[in-house]
mmCIF file of the N, C-alpha and C atoms, coordinates in Angstrom:
data_MODEL
# 
_entry.id   MODEL 
# 
loop_
_atom_site.group_PDB 
_atom_site.id 
_atom_site.type_symbol 
_atom_site.label_atom_id 
_atom_site.label_alt_id 
_atom_site.label_comp_id 
_atom_site.label_asym_id 
_atom_site.label_entity_id 
_atom_site.label_seq_id 
_atom_site.pdbx_PDB_ins_code 
_atom_site.Cartn_x 
_atom_site.Cartn_y 
_atom_site.Cartn_z 
_atom_site.occupancy 
_atom_site.B_iso_or_equiv 
_atom_site.pdbx_formal_charge 
_atom_site.auth_seq_id 
_atom_site.auth_comp_id 
_atom_site.auth_asym_id 
_atom_site.auth_atom_id 
_atom_site.pdbx_PDB_model_num 
ATOM 1   N N  . UNK A 1 1  ? 12.591  29.527  16.750 1.00 0.00 ? 1  UNK A N  1 
ATOM 2   C CA . UNK A 1 1  ? 13.928  29.015  16.511 1.00 0.00 ? 1  UNK A CA 1 
ATOM 3   C C  . UNK A 1 1  ? 14.164  29.005  14.998 1.00 0.00 ? 1  UNK A C  1 
ATOM 4   N N  . UNK A 1 2  ? 15.315  29.453  14.618 1.00 0.00 ? 2  UNK A N  1 
ATOM 5   C CA . UNK A 1 2  ? 15.682  29.447  13.208 1.00 0.00 ? 2  UNK A CA 1 
ATOM 6   C C  . UNK A 1 2  ? 16.018  28.026  12.765 1.00 0.00 ? 2  UNK A C  1 
ATOM 7   N N  . UNK A 1 3  ? 15.802  27.757  11.484 1.00 0.00 ? 3  UNK A N  1 
ATOM 8   C CA . UNK A 1 3  ? 16.071  26.431  10.933 1.00 0.00 ? 3  UNK A CA 1 
ATOM 9   C C  . UNK A 1 3  ? 17.525  26.035  11.142 1.00 0.00 ? 3  UNK A C  1 
ATOM 10  N N  . UNK A 1 4  ? 18.420  26.982  11.018 1.00 0.00 ? 4  UNK A N  1 
ATOM 11  C CA . UNK A 1 4  ? 19.851  26.700  11.202 1.00 0.00 ? 4  UNK A CA 1 
ATOM 12  C C  . UNK A 1 4  ? 20.130  26.223  12.619 1.00 0.00 ? 4  UNK A C  1 
ATOM 13  N N  . UNK A 1 5  ? 19.501  26.881  13.605 1.00 0.00 ? 5  UNK A N  1 
ATOM 14  C CA . UNK A 1 5  ? 19.678  26.484  15.008 1.00 0.00 ? 5  UNK A CA 1 
ATOM 15  C C  . UNK A 1 5  ? 19.067  25.108  15.269 1.00 0.00 ? 5  UNK A C  1 
ATOM 16  N N  . UNK A 1 6  ? 17.911  24.876  14.663 1.00 0.00 ? 6  UNK A N  1 
ATOM 17  C CA . UNK A 1 6  ? 17.248  23.573  14.797 1.00 0.00 ? 6  UNK A CA 1 
ATOM 18  C C  . UNK A 1 6  ? 18.133  22.470  14.234 1.00 0.00 ? 6  UNK A C  1 
ATOM 19  N N  . UNK A 1 7  ? 18.653  22.690  13.026 1.00 0.00 ? 7  UNK A N  1 
ATOM 20  C CA . UNK A 1 7  ? 19.523  21.699  12.382 1.00 0.00 ? 7  UNK A CA 1 
ATOM 21  C C  . UNK A 1 7  ? 20.761  21.421  13.219 1.00 0.00 ? 7  UNK A C  1 
ATOM 22  N N  . UNK A 1 8  ? 21.352  22.469  13.761 1.00 0.00 ? 8  UNK A N  1 
ATOM 23  C CA . UNK A 1 8  ? 22.564  22.319  14.568 1.00 0.00 ? 8  UNK A CA 1 
ATOM 24  C C  . UNK A 1 8  ? 22.266  21.483  15.814 1.00 0.00 ? 8  UNK A C  1 
ATOM 25  N N  . UNK A 1 9  ? 21.156  21.797  16.473 1.00 0.00 ? 9  UNK A N  1 
ATOM 26  C CA . UNK A 1 9  ? 20.758  21.058  17.675 1.00 0.00 ? 9  UNK A CA 1 
ATOM 27  C C  . UNK A 1 9  ? 20.540  19.577  17.341 1.00 0.00 ? 9  UNK A C  1 
ATOM 28  N N  . UNK A 1 10 ? 19.837  19.328  16.231 1.00 0.00 ? 10 UNK A N  1 
ATOM 29  C CA . UNK A 1 10 ? 19.573  17.953  15.801 1.00 0.00 ? 10 UNK A CA 1 
ATOM 30  C C  . UNK A 1 10 ? 20.875  17.230  15.473 1.00 0.00 ? 10 UNK A C  1 
ATOM 31  N N  . UNK A 1 11 ? 21.741  17.875  14.707 1.00 0.00 ? 11 UNK A N  1 
ATOM 32  C CA . UNK A 1 11 ? 23.008  17.269  14.297 1.00 0.00 ? 11 UNK A CA 1 
ATOM 33  C C  . UNK A 1 11 ? 23.913  16.951  15.480 1.00 0.00 ? 11 UNK A C  1 
ATOM 34  N N  . UNK A 1 12 ? 23.759  17.685  16.566 1.00 0.00 ? 12 UNK A N  1 
ATOM 35  C CA . UNK A 1 12 ? 24.564  17.441  17.764 1.00 0.00 ? 12 UNK A CA 1 
ATOM 36  C C  . UNK A 1 12 ? 23.956  16.349  18.646 1.00 0.00 ? 12 UNK A C  1 
ATOM 37  N N  . UNK A 1 13 ? 22.854  15.783  18.179 1.00 0.00 ? 13 UNK A N  1 
ATOM 38  C CA . UNK A 1 13 ? 22.233  14.683  18.916 1.00 0.00 ? 13 UNK A CA 1 
ATOM 39  C C  . UNK A 1 13 ? 21.325  15.123  20.040 1.00 0.00 ? 13 UNK A C  1 
ATOM 40  N N  . UNK A 1 14 ? 21.031  16.418  20.108 1.00 0.00 ? 14 UNK A N  1 
ATOM 41  C CA . UNK A 1 14 ? 20.133  16.916  21.149 1.00 0.00 ? 14 UNK A CA 1 
ATOM 42  C C  . UNK A 1 14 ? 18.688  16.642  20.748 1.00 0.00 ? 14 UNK A C  1 
ATOM 43  N N  . UNK A 1 15 ? 17.821  16.501  21.724 1.00 0.00 ? 15 UNK A N  1 
ATOM 44  C CA . UNK A 1 15 ? 16.409  16.278  21.451 1.00 0.00 ? 15 UNK A CA 1 
ATOM 45  C C  . UNK A 1 15 ? 15.781  17.555  20.903 1.00 0.00 ? 15 UNK A C  1 
ATOM 46  N N  . UNK A 1 16 ? 15.050  17.418  19.824 1.00 0.00 ? 16 UNK A N  1 
ATOM 47  C CA . UNK A 1 16 ? 14.356  18.562  19.229 1.00 0.00 ? 16 UNK A CA 1 
ATOM 48  C C  . UNK A 1 16 ? 12.846  18.407  19.358 1.00 0.00 ? 16 UNK A C  1 
ATOM 49  N N  . UNK A 1 17 ? 12.395  17.372  20.056 1.00 0.00 ? 17 UNK A N  1 
ATOM 50  C CA . UNK A 1 17 ? 10.970  17.080  20.148 1.00 0.00 ? 17 UNK A CA 1 
ATOM 51  C C  . UNK A 1 17 ? 10.194  18.230  20.776 1.00 0.00 ? 17 UNK A C  1 
ATOM 52  N N  . UNK A 1 18 ? 10.773  18.906  21.760 1.00 0.00 ? 18 UNK A N  1 
ATOM 53  C CA . UNK A 1 18 ? 10.079  20.021  22.404 1.00 0.00 ? 18 UNK A CA 1 
ATOM 54  C C  . UNK A 1 18 ? 9.999   21.247  21.506 1.00 0.00 ? 18 UNK A C  1 
ATOM 55  N N  . UNK A 1 19 ? 10.781  21.262  20.442 1.00 0.00 ? 19 UNK A N  1 
ATOM 56  C CA . UNK A 1 19 ? 10.782  22.393  19.512 1.00 0.00 ? 19 UNK A CA 1 
ATOM 57  C C  . UNK A 1 19 ? 9.795   22.191  18.365 1.00 0.00 ? 19 UNK A C  1 
ATOM 58  N N  . UNK A 1 20 ? 9.107   21.066  18.347 1.00 0.00 ? 20 UNK A N  1 
ATOM 59  C CA . UNK A 1 20 ? 8.173   20.752  17.275 1.00 0.00 ? 20 UNK A CA 1 
ATOM 60  C C  . UNK A 1 20 ? 6.738   20.909  17.745 1.00 0.00 ? 20 UNK A C  1 
ATOM 61  N N  . UNK A 1 21 ? 5.871   21.374  16.855 1.00 0.00 ? 21 UNK A N  1 
ATOM 62  C CA . UNK A 1 21 ? 4.437   21.428  17.120 1.00 0.00 ? 21 UNK A CA 1 
ATOM 63  C C  . UNK A 1 21 ? 3.816   20.192  16.493 1.00 0.00 ? 21 UNK A C  1 
ATOM 64  N N  . UNK A 1 22 ? 3.532   19.190  17.315 1.00 0.00 ? 22 UNK A N  1 
ATOM 65  C CA . UNK A 1 22 ? 3.016   17.921  16.819 1.00 0.00 ? 22 UNK A CA 1 
ATOM 66  C C  . UNK A 1 22 ? 1.489   17.844  16.873 1.00 0.00 ? 22 UNK A C  1 
ATOM 67  N N  . UNK A 1 23 ? 0.841   18.953  17.230 1.00 0.00 ? 23 UNK A N  1 
ATOM 68  C CA . UNK A 1 23 ? -0.612  18.930  17.403 1.00 0.00 ? 23 UNK A CA 1 
ATOM 69  C C  . UNK A 1 23 ? -1.351  18.596  16.113 1.00 0.00 ? 23 UNK A C  1 
ATOM 70  N N  . UNK A 1 24 ? -0.772  18.910  14.982 1.00 0.00 ? 24 UNK A N  1 
ATOM 71  C CA . UNK A 1 24 ? -1.433  18.623  13.706 1.00 0.00 ? 24 UNK A CA 1 
ATOM 72  C C  . UNK A 1 24 ? -0.660  17.615  12.875 1.00 0.00 ? 24 UNK A C  1 
ATOM 73  N N  . UNK A 1 25 ? 0.255   16.909  13.497 1.00 0.00 ? 25 UNK A N  1 
ATOM 74  C CA . UNK A 1 25 ? 1.055   15.905  12.776 1.00 0.00 ? 25 UNK A CA 1 
ATOM 75  C C  . UNK A 1 25 ? 0.163   14.748  12.340 1.00 0.00 ? 25 UNK A C  1 
ATOM 76  N N  . UNK A 1 26 ? 0.372   14.249  11.156 1.00 0.00 ? 26 UNK A N  1 
ATOM 77  C CA . UNK A 1 26 ? -0.393  13.134  10.623 1.00 0.00 ? 26 UNK A CA 1 
ATOM 78  C C  . UNK A 1 26 ? 0.548   12.107  10.018 1.00 0.00 ? 26 UNK A C  1 
ATOM 79  N N  . UNK A 1 27 ? 0.129   10.871  10.035 1.00 0.00 ? 27 UNK A N  1 
ATOM 80  C CA . UNK A 1 27 ? 0.879   9.806   9.376  1.00 0.00 ? 27 UNK A CA 1 
ATOM 81  C C  . UNK A 1 27 ? 0.139   9.468   8.098  1.00 0.00 ? 27 UNK A C  1 
ATOM 82  N N  . UNK A 1 28 ? 0.701   9.816   6.953  1.00 0.00 ? 28 UNK A N  1 
ATOM 83  C CA . UNK A 1 28 ? -0.001  9.563   5.684  1.00 0.00 ? 28 UNK A CA 1 
ATOM 84  C C  . UNK A 1 28 ? -0.405  8.102   5.541  1.00 0.00 ? 28 UNK A C  1 
ATOM 85  N N  . UNK A 1 29 ? -1.594  7.909   5.046  1.00 0.00 ? 29 UNK A N  1 
ATOM 86  C CA . UNK A 1 29 ? -2.159  6.581   4.810  1.00 0.00 ? 29 UNK A CA 1 
ATOM 87  C C  . UNK A 1 29 ? -2.394  5.791   6.099  1.00 0.00 ? 29 UNK A C  1 
ATOM 88  N N  . UNK A 1 30 ? -2.276  6.437   7.262  1.00 0.00 ? 30 UNK A N  1 
ATOM 89  C CA . UNK A 1 30 ? -2.482  5.728   8.526  1.00 0.00 ? 30 UNK A CA 1 
ATOM 90  C C  . UNK A 1 30 ? -3.706  6.241   9.286  1.00 0.00 ? 30 UNK A C  1 
ATOM 91  N N  . UNK A 1 31 ? -4.433  7.220   8.718  1.00 0.00 ? 31 UNK A N  1 
ATOM 92  C CA . UNK A 1 31 ? -5.615  7.721   9.392  1.00 0.00 ? 31 UNK A CA 1 
ATOM 93  C C  . UNK A 1 31 ? -6.637  6.588   9.526  1.00 0.00 ? 31 UNK A C  1 
ATOM 94  N N  . UNK A 1 32 ? -7.374  6.626   10.606 1.00 0.00 ? 32 UNK A N  1 
ATOM 95  C CA . UNK A 1 32 ? -8.364  5.584   10.857 1.00 0.00 ? 32 UNK A CA 1 
ATOM 96  C C  . UNK A 1 32 ? -9.700  5.973   10.241 1.00 0.00 ? 32 UNK A C  1 
ATOM 97  N N  . UNK A 1 33 ? -10.415 4.997   9.746  1.00 0.00 ? 33 UNK A N  1 
ATOM 98  C CA . UNK A 1 33 ? -11.756 5.199   9.208  1.00 0.00 ? 33 UNK A CA 1 
ATOM 99  C C  . UNK A 1 33 ? -12.585 3.971   9.563  1.00 0.00 ? 33 UNK A C  1 
ATOM 100 N N  . UNK A 1 34 ? -13.739 4.205   10.133 1.00 0.00 ? 34 UNK A N  1 
ATOM 101 C CA . UNK A 1 34 ? -14.582 3.097   10.595 1.00 0.00 ? 34 UNK A CA 1 
ATOM 102 C C  . UNK A 1 34 ? -15.357 2.491   9.435  1.00 0.00 ? 34 UNK A C  1 
ATOM 103 N N  . UNK A 1 35 ? -15.375 1.168   9.396  1.00 0.00 ? 35 UNK A N  1 
ATOM 104 C CA . UNK A 1 35 ? -16.190 0.431   8.428  1.00 0.00 ? 35 UNK A CA 1 
ATOM 105 C C  . UNK A 1 35 ? -16.939 -0.667  9.175  1.00 0.00 ? 35 UNK A C  1 
ATOM 106 N N  . UNK A 1 36 ? -18.067 -1.047  8.641  1.00 0.00 ? 36 UNK A N  1 
ATOM 107 C CA . UNK A 1 36 ? -18.844 -2.134  9.229  1.00 0.00 ? 36 UNK A CA 1 
ATOM 108 C C  . UNK A 1 36 ? -18.775 -3.335  8.303  1.00 0.00 ? 36 UNK A C  1 
ATOM 109 N N  . UNK A 1 37 ? -18.501 -4.487  8.871  1.00 0.00 ? 37 UNK A N  1 
ATOM 110 C CA . UNK A 1 37 ? -18.427 -5.725  8.099  1.00 0.00 ? 37 UNK A CA 1 
ATOM 111 C C  . UNK A 1 37 ? -19.230 -6.786  8.841  1.00 0.00 ? 37 UNK A C  1 
ATOM 112 N N  . UNK A 1 38 ? -20.067 -7.469  8.111  1.00 0.00 ? 38 UNK A N  1 
ATOM 113 C CA . UNK A 1 38 ? -20.840 -8.570  8.703  1.00 0.00 ? 38 UNK A CA 1 
ATOM 114 C C  . UNK A 1 38 ? -20.116 -9.880  8.438  1.00 0.00 ? 38 UNK A C  1 
ATOM 115 N N  . UNK A 1 39 ? -19.916 -10.668 9.515  1.00 0.00 ? 39 UNK A N  1 
ATOM 116 C CA . UNK A 1 39 ? -19.266 -11.962 9.417  1.00 0.00 ? 39 UNK A CA 1 
ATOM 117 C C  . UNK A 1 39 ? -20.244 -13.055 9.832  1.00 0.00 ? 39 UNK A C  1 
ATOM 118 N N  . UNK A 1 40 ? -20.120 -14.233 9.260  1.00 0.00 ? 40 UNK A N  1 
ATOM 119 C CA . UNK A 1 40 ? -20.914 -15.368 9.742  1.00 0.00 ? 40 UNK A CA 1 
ATOM 120 C C  . UNK A 1 40 ? -20.503 -15.702 11.180 1.00 0.00 ? 40 UNK A C  1 
ATOM 121 N N  . UNK A 1 41 ? -21.442 -16.245 11.926 1.00 0.00 ? 41 UNK A N  1 
ATOM 122 C CA . UNK A 1 41 ? -21.195 -16.558 13.337 1.00 0.00 ? 41 UNK A CA 1 
ATOM 123 C C  . UNK A 1 41 ? -19.997 -17.477 13.506 1.00 0.00 ? 41 UNK A C  1 
ATOM 124 N N  . UNK A 1 42 ? -19.849 -18.484 12.649 1.00 0.00 ? 42 UNK A N  1 
ATOM 125 C CA . UNK A 1 42 ? -18.725 -19.411 12.786 1.00 0.00 ? 42 UNK A CA 1 
ATOM 126 C C  . UNK A 1 42 ? -17.391 -18.673 12.665 1.00 0.00 ? 42 UNK A C  1 
ATOM 127 N N  . UNK A 1 43 ? -17.365 -17.665 11.805 1.00 0.00 ? 43 UNK A N  1 
ATOM 128 C CA . UNK A 1 43 ? -16.132 -16.915 11.602 1.00 0.00 ? 43 UNK A CA 1 
ATOM 129 C C  . UNK A 1 43 ? -15.808 -16.066 12.847 1.00 0.00 ? 43 UNK A C  1 
ATOM 130 N N  . UNK A 1 44 ? -16.818 -15.489 13.450 1.00 0.00 ? 44 UNK A N  1 
ATOM 131 C CA . UNK A 1 44 ? -16.621 -14.699 14.673 1.00 0.00 ? 44 UNK A CA 1 
ATOM 132 C C  . UNK A 1 44 ? -16.097 -15.591 15.786 1.00 0.00 ? 44 UNK A C  1 
ATOM 133 N N  . UNK A 1 45 ? -16.653 -16.800 15.899 1.00 0.00 ? 45 UNK A N  1 
ATOM 134 C CA . UNK A 1 45 ? -16.171 -17.739 16.927 1.00 0.00 ? 45 UNK A CA 1 
ATOM 135 C C  . UNK A 1 45 ? -14.696 -18.084 16.695 1.00 0.00 ? 45 UNK A C  1 
ATOM 136 N N  . UNK A 1 46 ? -14.348 -18.320 15.447 1.00 0.00 ? 46 UNK A N  1 
ATOM 137 C CA . UNK A 1 46 ? -12.948 -18.642 15.133 1.00 0.00 ? 46 UNK A CA 1 
ATOM 138 C C  . UNK A 1 46 ? -12.028 -17.461 15.407 1.00 0.00 ? 46 UNK A C  1 
ATOM 139 N N  . UNK A 1 47 ? -12.471 -16.268 15.049 1.00 0.00 ? 47 UNK A N  1 
ATOM 140 C CA . UNK A 1 47 ? -11.675 -15.057 15.321 1.00 0.00 ? 47 UNK A CA 1 
ATOM 141 C C  . UNK A 1 47 ? -11.483 -14.866 16.825 1.00 0.00 ? 47 UNK A C  1 
ATOM 142 N N  . UNK A 1 48 ? -12.565 -15.043 17.584 1.00 0.00 ? 48 UNK A N  1 
ATOM 143 C CA . UNK A 1 48 ? -12.482 -14.880 19.040 1.00 0.00 ? 48 UNK A CA 1 
ATOM 144 C C  . UNK A 1 48 ? -11.559 -15.919 19.671 1.00 0.00 ? 48 UNK A C  1 
ATOM 145 N N  . UNK A 1 49 ? -11.620 -17.128 19.176 1.00 0.00 ? 49 UNK A N  1 
ATOM 146 C CA . UNK A 1 49 ? -10.750 -18.188 19.705 1.00 0.00 ? 49 UNK A CA 1 
ATOM 147 C C  . UNK A 1 49 ? -9.281  -17.836 19.479 1.00 0.00 ? 49 UNK A C  1 
ATOM 148 N N  . UNK A 1 50 ? -8.961  -17.397 18.272 1.00 0.00 ? 50 UNK A N  1 
ATOM 149 C CA . UNK A 1 50 ? -7.580  -17.021 17.962 1.00 0.00 ? 50 UNK A CA 1 
ATOM 150 C C  . UNK A 1 50 ? -7.157  -15.780 18.747 1.00 0.00 ? 50 UNK A C  1 
ATOM 151 N N  . UNK A 1 51 ? -8.064  -14.833 18.902 1.00 0.00 ? 51 UNK A N  1 
ATOM 152 C CA . UNK A 1 51 ? -7.759  -13.623 19.667 1.00 0.00 ? 51 UNK A CA 1 
ATOM 153 C C  . UNK A 1 51 ? -7.455  -13.968 21.123 1.00 0.00 ? 51 UNK A C  1 
ATOM 154 N N  . UNK A 1 52 ? -8.249  -14.855 21.706 1.00 0.00 ? 52 UNK A N  1 
ATOM 155 C CA . UNK A 1 52 ? -7.982  -15.288 23.094 1.00 0.00 ? 52 UNK A CA 1 
ATOM 156 C C  . UNK A 1 52 ? -6.632  -15.988 23.197 1.00 0.00 ? 52 UNK A C  1 
ATOM 157 N N  . UNK A 1 53 ? -6.332  -16.824 22.215 1.00 0.00 ? 53 UNK A N  1 
ATOM 158 C CA . UNK A 1 53 ? -5.059  -17.555 22.226 1.00 0.00 ? 53 UNK A CA 1 
ATOM 159 C C  . UNK A 1 53 ? -3.876  -16.595 22.211 1.00 0.00 ? 53 UNK A C  1 
ATOM 160 N N  . UNK A 1 54 ? -3.994  -15.536 21.436 1.00 0.00 ? 54 UNK A N  1 
ATOM 161 C CA . UNK A 1 54 ? -2.905  -14.563 21.328 1.00 0.00 ? 54 UNK A CA 1 
ATOM 162 C C  . UNK A 1 54 ? -2.986  -13.453 22.379 1.00 0.00 ? 54 UNK A C  1 
ATOM 163 N N  . UNK A 1 55 ? -4.108  -13.366 23.072 1.00 0.00 ? 55 UNK A N  1 
ATOM 164 C CA . UNK A 1 55 ? -4.276  -12.342 24.097 1.00 0.00 ? 55 UNK A CA 1 
ATOM 165 C C  . UNK A 1 55 ? -4.449  -10.936 23.525 1.00 0.00 ? 55 UNK A C  1 
ATOM 166 N N  . UNK A 1 56 ? -5.145  -10.864 22.394 1.00 0.00 ? 56 UNK A N  1 
ATOM 167 C CA . UNK A 1 56 ? -5.383  -9.563  21.759 1.00 0.00 ? 56 UNK A CA 1 
ATOM 168 C C  . UNK A 1 56 ? -6.870  -9.441  21.416 1.00 0.00 ? 56 UNK A C  1 
ATOM 169 N N  . UNK A 1 57 ? -7.340  -8.232  21.157 1.00 0.00 ? 57 UNK A N  1 
ATOM 170 C CA . UNK A 1 57 ? -8.743  -8.074  20.764 1.00 0.00 ? 57 UNK A CA 1 
ATOM 171 C C  . UNK A 1 57 ? -9.021  -8.643  19.371 1.00 0.00 ? 57 UNK A C  1 
ATOM 172 N N  . UNK A 1 58 ? -10.251 -8.991  19.133 1.00 0.00 ? 58 UNK A N  1 
ATOM 173 C CA . UNK A 1 58 ? -10.673 -9.512  17.832 1.00 0.00 ? 58 UNK A CA 1 
ATOM 174 C C  . UNK A 1 58 ? -10.269 -8.564  16.701 1.00 0.00 ? 58 UNK A C  1 
ATOM 175 N N  . UNK A 1 59 ? -10.467 -7.275  16.917 1.00 0.00 ? 59 UNK A N  1 
ATOM 176 C CA . UNK A 1 59 ? -10.153 -6.289  15.889 1.00 0.00 ? 59 UNK A CA 1 
ATOM 177 C C  . UNK A 1 59 ? -8.692  -6.354  15.464 1.00 0.00 ? 59 UNK A C  1 
ATOM 178 N N  . UNK A 1 60 ? -7.811  -6.631  16.399 1.00 0.00 ? 60 UNK A N  1 
ATOM 179 C CA . UNK A 1 60 ? -6.383  -6.729  16.074 1.00 0.00 ? 60 UNK A CA 1 
ATOM 180 C C  . UNK A 1 60 ? -6.106  -7.897  15.134 1.00 0.00 ? 60 UNK A C  1 
ATOM 181 N N  . UNK A 1 61 ? -6.756  -9.020  15.375 1.00 0.00 ? 61 UNK A N  1 
ATOM 182 C CA . UNK A 1 61 ? -6.598  -10.195 14.504 1.00 0.00 ? 61 UNK A CA 1 
ATOM 183 C C  . UNK A 1 61 ? -7.057  -9.854  13.088 1.00 0.00 ? 61 UNK A C  1 
ATOM 184 N N  . UNK A 1 62 ? -8.226  -9.227  12.996 1.00 0.00 ? 62 UNK A N  1 
ATOM 185 C CA . UNK A 1 62 ? -8.773  -8.881  11.683 1.00 0.00 ? 62 UNK A CA 1 
ATOM 186 C C  . UNK A 1 62 ? -7.843  -7.930  10.949 1.00 0.00 ? 62 UNK A C  1 
ATOM 187 N N  . UNK A 1 63 ? -7.371  -6.897  11.619 1.00 0.00 ? 63 UNK A N  1 
ATOM 188 C CA . UNK A 1 63 ? -6.462  -5.938  10.984 1.00 0.00 ? 63 UNK A CA 1 
ATOM 189 C C  . UNK A 1 63 ? -5.163  -6.603  10.542 1.00 0.00 ? 63 UNK A C  1 
ATOM 190 N N  . UNK A 1 64 ? -4.609  -7.434  11.410 1.00 0.00 ? 64 UNK A N  1 
ATOM 191 C CA . UNK A 1 64 ? -3.342  -8.086  11.105 1.00 0.00 ? 64 UNK A CA 1 
ATOM 192 C C  . UNK A 1 64 ? -3.481  -8.998  9.889  1.00 0.00 ? 64 UNK A C  1 
ATOM 193 N N  . UNK A 1 65 ? -4.515  -9.824  9.871  1.00 0.00 ? 65 UNK A N  1 
ATOM 194 C CA . UNK A 1 65 ? -4.690  -10.760 8.760  1.00 0.00 ? 65 UNK A CA 1 
ATOM 195 C C  . UNK A 1 65 ? -4.998  -10.035 7.453  1.00 0.00 ? 65 UNK A C  1 
ATOM 196 N N  . UNK A 1 66 ? -5.803  -9.000  7.512  1.00 0.00 ? 66 UNK A N  1 
ATOM 197 C CA . UNK A 1 66 ? -6.081  -8.231  6.305  1.00 0.00 ? 66 UNK A CA 1 
ATOM 198 C C  . UNK A 1 66 ? -4.813  -7.553  5.773  1.00 0.00 ? 66 UNK A C  1 
ATOM 199 N N  . UNK A 1 67 ? -4.027  -6.986  6.680  1.00 0.00 ? 67 UNK A N  1 
ATOM 200 C CA . UNK A 1 67 ? -2.791  -6.316  6.272  1.00 0.00 ? 67 UNK A CA 1 
ATOM 201 C C  . UNK A 1 67 ? -1.838  -7.320  5.616  1.00 0.00 ? 67 UNK A C  1 
ATOM 202 N N  . UNK A 1 68 ? -1.717  -8.503  6.202  1.00 0.00 ? 68 UNK A N  1 
ATOM 203 C CA . UNK A 1 68 ? -0.841  -9.536  5.633  1.00 0.00 ? 68 UNK A CA 1 
ATOM 204 C C  . UNK A 1 68 ? -1.296  -9.910  4.216  1.00 0.00 ? 68 UNK A C  1 
ATOM 205 N N  . UNK A 1 69 ? -2.597  -10.114 4.049  1.00 0.00 ? 69 UNK A N  1 
ATOM 206 C CA . UNK A 1 69 ? -3.135  -10.494 2.744  1.00 0.00 ? 69 UNK A CA 1 
ATOM 207 C C  . UNK A 1 69 ? -2.939  -9.375  1.721  1.00 0.00 ? 69 UNK A C  1 
ATOM 208 N N  . UNK A 1 70 ? -3.197  -8.151  2.126  1.00 0.00 ? 70 UNK A N  1 
ATOM 209 C CA . UNK A 1 70 ? -3.036  -7.017  1.211  1.00 0.00 ? 70 UNK A CA 1 
ATOM 210 C C  . UNK A 1 70 ? -1.578  -6.794  0.811  1.00 0.00 ? 70 UNK A C  1 
ATOM 211 N N  . UNK A 1 71 ? -0.665  -6.998  1.757  1.00 0.00 ? 71 UNK A N  1 
ATOM 212 C CA . UNK A 1 71 ? 0.766   -6.869  1.439  1.00 0.00 ? 71 UNK A CA 1 
ATOM 213 C C  . UNK A 1 71 ? 1.190   -7.919  0.413  1.00 0.00 ? 71 UNK A C  1 
ATOM 214 N N  . UNK A 1 72 ? 0.680   -9.131  0.559  1.00 0.00 ? 72 UNK A N  1 
ATOM 215 C CA . UNK A 1 72 ? 1.021   -10.205 -0.379 1.00 0.00 ? 72 UNK A CA 1 
ATOM 216 C C  . UNK A 1 72 ? 0.476   -9.912  -1.775 1.00 0.00 ? 72 UNK A C  1 
ATOM 217 N N  . UNK A 1 73 ? -0.743  -9.427  -1.854 1.00 0.00 ? 73 UNK A N  1 
ATOM 218 C CA . UNK A 1 73 ? -1.348  -9.185  -3.162 1.00 0.00 ? 73 UNK A CA 1 
ATOM 219 C C  . UNK A 1 73 ? -0.823  -7.911  -3.815 1.00 0.00 ? 73 UNK A C  1 
ATOM 220 N N  . UNK A 1 74 ? -0.348  -6.959  -3.011 1.00 0.00 ? 74 UNK A N  1 
ATOM 221 C CA . UNK A 1 74 ? 0.171   -5.700  -3.563 1.00 0.00 ? 74 UNK A CA 1 
ATOM 222 C C  . UNK A 1 74 ? 1.611   -5.876  -4.042 1.00 0.00 ? 74 UNK A C  1 
ATOM 223 N N  . UNK A 1 75 ? 2.325   -6.853  -3.496 1.00 0.00 ? 75 UNK A N  1 
ATOM 224 C CA . UNK A 1 75 ? 3.733   -7.036  -3.817 1.00 0.00 ? 75 UNK A CA 1 
ATOM 225 C C  . UNK A 1 75 ? 3.904   -7.816  -5.040 1.00 0.00 ? 75 UNK A C  1 
# 
């Protein structure tokens, strides 16, 4: 498909998702990378308690709290 045809289709509000090759699409700065962190047992218990209260995995709590702290310090 020519770029002009793609633009026209998009501008008319038609879906162009099927015209895109998303197999190699990436979200900059969003790639995952595994790290290991050791926490004291009391901290793990507190994280698990909060995770159960919110109904989410422990990892989600850790990511959310770290992101909040980093946003505050970066701003």
